[in-house]
Structures are given as C-alpha cells and as structure tokens.
C-alpha atoms as one frame of an Amber mdcrd trajectory, in Angstrom:
protein
 -59.040  -0.589 -53.075 -62.219  -2.390 -53.692 -65.280  -0.847 -53.623 -67.780
  -0.684 -51.169 -71.391  -2.248 -51.271 -74.524  -0.212 -51.196 -76.678  -2.487
 -49.029 -79.813  -0.149 -49.283 -82.374  -2.674 -48.166 -80.155  -3.790 -45.418
 -79.365  -0.296 -44.318 -83.385   0.896 -44.418 -83.912  -2.771 -42.859 -81.320
  -1.837 -39.873 -83.111   1.296 -39.397 -86.617  -0.196 -38.796 -85.021  -2.993
 -36.201 -83.535   0.158 -34.398 -87.225   1.967 -34.208 -88.655  -1.420 -32.993
 -85.668  -1.943 -30.336 -86.236   1.542 -29.085 -89.828   1.792 -29.041 -89.755
  -1.692 -27.221 -87.273  -0.388 -24.565 -89.655   2.956 -24.249 -92.189   0.726
 -23.769 -90.707  -1.395 -21.142 -90.068   1.637 -19.141 -93.607   2.674 -19.086
 -94.783  -0.741 -18.196 -92.105  -0.831 -15.123 -93.634   2.692 -14.159 -90.184
   4.143 -14.596 -91.147   6.927 -16.940 -91.735   9.905 -14.681 -89.634  12.579
 -16.453 -89.010  10.830 -19.805 -85.392  11.545 -19.630 -84.551   7.740 -19.235
 -86.838   7.358 -22.689 -85.051  10.363 -24.569 -81.718   8.998 -23.822 -82.167
   5.768 -26.076 -80.327   6.277 -29.429 -79.477   3.836 -32.298 -76.952   4.476
 -34.674 -76.275   2.537 -38.157 -73.147   2.603 -39.810 -71.508   0.009 -42.106
 -74.686  -2.283 -41.817 -73.934  -2.328 -38.127 -76.853  -1.287 -35.798 -75.463
   0.384 -32.478 -77.997   0.921 -29.666 -77.251   3.357 -26.925 -78.537   3.890
 -23.828 -77.465   5.171 -20.499 -76.309   3.080 -17.387 -79.480   4.744 -15.392
 -81.701   3.021 -17.837 -80.584  -0.555 -16.875 -80.471   0.244 -13.232 -84.031
   1.626 -13.435 -85.353  -1.774 -15.640 -83.614  -4.351 -13.568 -84.877  -3.113
 -10.408 -88.858  -3.261 -10.717
C-alpha cells in the first residue's frame, strides 16, 4: 500500500481559494441585489478533501444570479 502524501501548503491554498470563491459569489448576490434574507448567501459552502476543492450552492442561487 502506497503512503499518502501530505501536501499541507496545497491544502491551505485550496482553503484560501474556497474562501475567495465563496466571497466572490456572495458579492455577486449583493451586486445584483438578491441578498434580501441572506439565505442564498449562507447556502454557499466549500469542502476540500484529498486536494480537491468542491463548491456547493443551491439551485436557487444560480436562478437568482442568472436572472438579473
């Protein structure tokens, strides 16, 4: 069985990118004035595992952003 590499700098960088993406998506909601209750903004999440970054959002977020 092969040993797993610990890429701590990569893991930290993915966390920084995840925070930037979430902040950018939240700012887009504010810019388009779709942030009345904050529910869409709070629904934006990111998860990093095995050097993979996943960003999660609801379908409602994308409907709101795509309909200015």
